[in-house]
N, C-alpha and C positions, 0 to 999 in steps of 0.2 A: 404176559401178565401186566396189567395196568393198575397202579396204586395212586390214588389221589391223597396227598398229605395236606392237612389243614391245621392251622392254629386259629381257634375260634373262641369268641367271647372272652378274650384276654387282650391285653395291649399288643399292638403290632400284629394284628390278624393277617394271615397270609395263606397262600396255597402253592402247591407244587405238584408236578406229575413225574412219576418214576415208572419207566417201562422196561420190563425184564432186567431190573437192577441198574438201569442207567437213568440219571436225572435228565429230564427233557427241558423243563422250564420251571421257573419259580418267580413269584412276585408278591410284594406286600400290598395289602389293600389300600394303604395310604397313598400309594403312587397313583392309583386310578381315581380314588375319591377326592384326593387333594386335601385330606385332613390328617394332620400329624398323629402318628401312633394309633390310627383308627382301630377301635375295638368292637367286635361283633362277629356276625357270620360273614366270611369273606366271599360273598357271592360274586362280586365283580372279578376277583382274582381267579375264582374257579372258572367263570365264563371265559376269561382271557386264556387261561391255561389250556382248556379244552379246544378253544378256537385255534390257538397257536399250533397245537399238536394235531389238529384235525381229527379229534377223537370224540365220538358221540357219547353222551352220558351213559347209555346202556352198555357201552364197552368197558366201563370201569369195573374191575373185579373187587377192589377193596377201597374203603375210605378209612384212612388212619388219622386219628385225632390226637393231638399232643396234650391231652388232659384225661384223667380218669377219676371222676367224682367219688367212686367207691373206694379208692385207695386210702388207706389209713382211716377207714370209716369208724372203727371202734374208738380210736384216739380222738377223732373229731367229736363224736357223740359224748364221750366222757368230758371233754373240755367244755362243750356247750352246757352240759348239766352242772358242772362244778363252778364255772366262771360266770355264767349267766350274762353274756355280753348284751349290748343294747339291742332292742327289738328290731330297730331299723337295719342293723348290721346283719342279723339273722335273716331278715326278709330278703336283703340283697343277695346273700349267699345262696339261699334257697332258689331265688329266681335264676341265678347263674347256673346252678346245678340242673334246674329244670330245662334251661336252654341247651346245655350240653347233652342232656339226655334226649333231647329232641333233634339232634343233628340230622337224622335221616329225614325227618319231616321238613326241616329247613331245606334240605337238598331237593326234596320233592317239590317244594314251593317254587324253587328257582327253575326247575326243569319239569313243570307240571305236565306238559304235553307228552312227556316220555315216561311217566311214572309206571305204566304197566310193564315196561320192558326193563326197568332197572334191576340189576342183579347184585349190585355192590353190597358187600358185607362191611359192617362197621367194626373197627378195632379201636379201642381207647387205650392209649399208651400213657402210663404215669409220667407226669410233667418232667421230672429230672432224668428219667430213663430216656425220654425223647431228646432231652438236651445232650446227654452223653452220646447217644447214637448220632446226633447231628454233627458231632465232631469226629468221633473215632471211626465210624463206618464209612466216612468219606475222606479219611486221612490217608497219607501214603504209608502208614505204619502197619505192619502185620501184628505187632503187639505194642501196647502202650498203657501207662497209667492214665486214668481218666478222672476228671473232676468237673462238677457243675456247682456253681455258686450263684444265687440270686436272692430276690426278696422272698417270695414263697410261691409254691405251686404244689397242689395236692398235699398240703400240710408239711412239706419238706422245704428247707432252704438251702441245703448243700448235700451233695452225694459224691462219694468216691468209689472207684472200682478199678478193675483191670480188664482191658480188652485184648482178646487173642483171636486172630483170624475173624470168624463171623459171629463171635459171641462176646458179650460184656457180662462180667460177674461183678455185681454190686458188693462192695466191702462194708460200707457204713454210710449213715446219713445223719443229718441234723434236723430235728423236728421243730415245729412251731412251739414256742414263740421266739426261738433264738435264730437270728438271721443277720449276716453281714450286710445283705442288701437293705434290710430295714434300717440298720444302723446308719448306713451311708445316706439313704433317702431321708431319714429323720433329720440328720445334720444338714443335708441340702436344704430342707425346708427352714431349718433354724437360720441358715445363712441368707434367707430371703428368696430362694428359688423354688417356687411352688408348682410349676408345671410338671406334668408327668415326663420323666426322662431328662430332667435338668441336671442329673449328677455329673455329666460331662463338663458342665460349666465349673463345678467345684474342682475337678481335676485340673483345669486350666488355671484357676485362681490359686491353687496350692503352690504353684511355682514361685509366687511372690511373697510367701510367708515362711516362717520357721516353726517347727513342731514344738513350740513352747508349752502347748496344752496336752502333751502326750500323756503325762501322768494322770490328768483328768480323764482322758480317753480310756486309759487302762482300768479306771473304775467302772466304766460302762461295758467294755468288752474284756472278758477274762479268758485266757488261754487254758486249755485243759490238757492233761497228760495223754489223752487218747488221740491227740492231734487235731481236735476240733476246738470249740470255743463255746462260751455262753454269754448272754447278755444279762446285765442287771436290768430287769424289765421294769423296774420302778422309774426309769428314765423315759419310758415309752407308754403309749396308750393302747397299743394293739393287744396286749396280753389280757387286760382287764375289761376293756370296752369294745374291742374290735375296731377296725378302721373302715369307714364307709368308702366304697369304691364304685366307680361307674365304668362298666365294661360293655354296655349294650348299645351298639350301633351309633357310636359317637367317639369323640376324642376321650380317652380315659382320664379319669380324675381320681385323686386319692385324698382322703381327709387328713387332718393333722395327725402326725405320728408321735411327736415328742411331748413329754409331760412338763409340768412346772418345775419338777426336780432338775431337769436339764438346765433350765434357766438359772436355778440356784447355783448350779455347778459352774456354768460358763458365763453367766451374766445375761443381760437382756438380748434377745434375738434381734436380728436385723429387721428393721421395718421396711415397708414398701418404698422403693426409690431412695433409701438411705445410702449414703456413701459407703464404699467398702473400705473401712478403716483398716489399719494394720492389724488390729485385734481380729477382725474377721478373716483377713488373709492368713494369720497365724492359726486360727481355728481350722481353716481349710487344709493347711499343711499338716496339722496334727491329725485331722481326720484321715487324710491320705496315708500318713505314716502308720496309724493304728490299723487301717485296713491292710496295708502291706505286711505288717507284723503278723496279723492273723492269717493272711493268705499264705505267706511263706511257711508259717507253722503247719498249715494243712499240707502243703507240698512236701515239706521235709519229712513229715510222718508218712506220707503216701509213698515217697521214694524208698523209705526203709521197708515198707510193707511189700512193695512190688519188685524192687530192684531194677525196674525198667529205666532206661535212659531217655525214653520217649514219653511225652505227655501231651494229652489233648484237653483243651479247655473249652468250656461252654457255660451257658447261663448268662444272665444279664451282666454279672460282674466280670465276665470275660472281655467286656468292652473297656475295662480299665487298662488302657494301653500303657499307662505309667508303670503299673505293677508288672504287666506282661514283659516289658522290655528288660526288666531286671532279673528274670528267671535264670538266665545264663550265668549271672554273677552271684546270685543269692542261693542257688540250689545246685544239685548235681545232675539235673536233667540237661541233656545235650541237644535234644531236638524237640521243638515246640510246634504244635499245630493248633491254630485258632481259626475256625471257619469264618467266612465273611459276614455271616449272620449268626453270631453266637448267642444273641439275645432271643426273646420269645418268638420272633418271626421264624427263627431257625427250627423251632419245634415242628413245623410242618414237614421239613425234610427229615428231621430226626424220627418222627413218628413213622414216616413212610419206610425209611431204611431199617428201623427197629423191627417193623413187621417183615420186611423182605429178608433181612439177614438173621435176626435173632429168633423170630417166631416161626417163619417158614423155612429157616435153615438153608437159605441159598448162599452160595459162595460170594465173596466180595469181588466186584469187577469194576468198581467206579472210584475215581479219586477226584475230589473237587480242587483243582489247581487254578480254576478261573472263577471270577465273581460275576460273569456276564450271562445271566439266565433269564432276563426279562425281555420286553418287546424290542424289536428293531423296525426300521421304517425305510423303505426304498425311496429313490429320488421322486418317483411319481407321487407317493404319499406325502412327501415333504412339500413338493410344489403345490399340491392340492391344499395343504394346510396354510400355505403362504398367501393364498388368493385374497383373503380378507384383510391382509396387512399392507398390501400394495408397496412392498419394499423392492428396491433394485438389487439385483444379485448377479453373481457370476458363477459359472460351473467350471471348476479347475481339476486338472489331473492331480494325482497324489503328490508328485514331486513339486509341482508349482504350489499346491496348497500348503504343504508343510513348510516350504521355504518362505512363502509370504507370511504365514501365521507366526513362524519363528521370528521373522523380522519385526512384525507388529508387536510381539511381546517384548523383544529387545528394545523397541522404541518407546516402551512404557504404556502400551495400550492394554485394555482389559478385554479378554477374549472369552466368549461363551463357546464351549467345545462340546458338540452333540454328535456322537458316533455310535454305530453298532447297537448292541443289545444293552438294555438298562442293567445297571449293577444290582446284585442281590445283597441286601444288607444296608447298614446306615451310612456307608462311606461312598463318596464319589471317587471313582478310581480310573478316571481318564476317558470315560464315555459320556458322562453327564457332569462336566466340570467347568468351572471358571478358572482361567489360567492367567497368571501375570509373572512379571520378572522378579525373581527372589532377591536380586541384587539391590533392589530399591526399597530401603527401609520404609519410605513414606507410603508404600503400597498398602501396608496394614491399615493406616488411617484412611486412605483413599477408598479401599474396599468397604470399610465399615461405614464411611460417610455416604458413598454413592450407591451401595448395593446391599450389604449384609445387615446393616443397622443393628449391630450386636455389641456386646460389652467389650471394653478395651482390653481386657486381660486374656481373651480367648485366642489361642494360637492358630496360625495358618500352617498347612501341612506342605512338606516338600515331596514331590515325586522325583525319583532319581533313577537314572539308568542302572539296572541291577549290577552290571559289571563294574560300576564305579563306586559302589556303596562303601567299600573298605577305604577308599581314598578320602571320603568326606565324613564318615561316621566311625565311632570307636568300636562298633560291632558290624561285621559284614554279613551276618546271617540274613537271608532274604526275608522281606516283610511284604508279601504280595497284596495283603488286604488292609494295609494301614492299621494293623492291630497291635503294634508295639511302638514304644518310644525309645530312641537311642540318643546318646550324647553326640552332638556334633563336635568334631575335632576342633580344639581351640584355635588352631591356625586357619581354619576354614570359616569361622563364624562371621568374620567381617565381610566375607565374599557373598554370603547369602543371608543378610540380617533380617529379611522379611519373613523367614521361616524358622528362625532360631528363637525359641521361647526364652522366658526370663531366667530359667535355670540352665540354659545352654543346651537344651535338648530339642529334638524335632520328632513329631509323629509321622514317620516316613512311609512312603509306598515305594517299594522297589519294582521297577517296570521291566518285565521279561519280554524280549522280542518274540518269543514263541507264543506268549499269551495275548499280548496286545501290540502287534507289530506297528500299527499306525501311530499310536501314542509314543512308542519307543522311537520311531523315526522322527516325530516332531521334536522330542527332547534332544535327539542327536543333532538335528539341524540347529537348535538353539545352542547346543554345546559347540558346534562348529563356528558359530558367530561370536560367542562370548567366552568360551573356555569353561563354562559352568554347565555340568550335566544335570541340572536341577530346574524344575519349574515349581512355582507356588501353585498348588492345586486346592481349590475350595469348592464346595458343592454348588452346583448350578441351581440356585433357588434364592428366594428372598423371604425368609421367615415363613416357609411353607415346606411341604415335602419336596425332595429332589425332583426336578422335572423328569417326566416320563416320556411324553409324546411331543412331537414337533410343536404343536400348538402351545403346550406349557412353556417350552423354550422361547417361542416367539412372544408370548404374553410377557414373560419376564424381561426379555431383551428390550422391548419397546417402552417399558415403564421404569427401568433403572438405568444407571449410568454406564452400561457396557459400551464399548467402542465397536467391537466386531462380533459377529455370530457366524459360526460354521456349523451347518447342518449337513452331515455327510460330506459330499463334495461341493455343496453350495456355500458360497462365500458372500456375506452381507456386511457392509461397513456403514456406519453412521457418518463417517468423515467424508 
């Protein structure tokens, strides 16, 4: 049985293929179209998935979609009648629902020549159920507490439940207009970051402030005895006016979320290009502290309800690695699973596995312990891509390649590292990475000046040999997908200053030799040279989606200040 899972007409559109309960491939549309967070029908992702798996469209049995427009329909209708939001907002929502209802027609348009033979049935899976499934059904746990938290999807912003074997039982949810995701996004806008998905910047900024505005935040977010929360919606616009959003075949955009009352509470918002004063740093720290207070309130209540020591996280807020890293110390959960794409892109996988396990009642046979589900390119394809660039190169065996690159990094060079299959999710995890020496504090400024062109306060991540984690961090639990932040041991911070953030933490990736043997070997070679089992790993891009194909990597390499590019076993140096 073949299931095509898609996230469509929402931010981070994506597609995946599941065959007989096994994930075959997955990719986000942005990687192919080269537009960040691209929202629309993921036609290019679908084409790539079918081509990669050599599956004809007429062989697809089901198309699982991670949205269900009729979910909570009575509540939606009542709100529209009572609140009377702006006409433009209603038109945008109706257009979005129309597009979702026409998924099959969109599919026929892409594969018009095959339309008479298509047999696929459409299943629409409610947004947060797809999120829960994207985590639990691919986790290593037979049973676990499950939680999804984000902005909104199908009129819900948070959902909790319990997963056992091949079924998820929903326990409770939080309906519109109350949302921790909206709270975080609104304050992100207030702090001057208006692009879709900029919340991660605020997480980085929070390390340089103190939560001196926490009492003000508690006026905005109020914790409830049932384990959830509610917003004082007078600080926002979405409850009364709706928020205009753009989801149709472009980079997603979201209108202003906060009201003038928030300005009265916190002072004037940050203007475009205004310096990030200590006040704004403290507001960022207070925002993060309030989010964590509410998040751990949810988790504490869920633990009492389920009694499980395992927890699976999903939803856009599961990308809050600061909070995720504190679960072990702040709760009684002992085992945490966060998939590599907990955000909306992961809904494609969630919808597919919700259909396979929950609705069709098939047993679970798949665990996602690897993030590498996208395209790969052999040497012939790489050489073909290089023809237009006229670069001199060498082809090296694995031992010579890893030894030379490790020495390059130790010598202070910036290396573009392109290997194997593209990562699934927002993190570069050793296959589409830029790598440098973490011992050199100046590398933060060098990377920002020559390549990344980003804000001073944003951290760079450490990739560490999994077996060495406990020697360098205060927690030794594996972090395979860079989804948690741990404190670096005080005595180790001076040894790797380029990857230690302002609060003494690092958003780490633990590298397992069984999952990525080549990347593990490279870090091991660097460790042999330096005594440091860590590399600074940042995404291979320059204010664009992470590179996907060799041409993307070559384009980036020739226009920015990288010293070395490695494409498979092909070694290129500018020096």
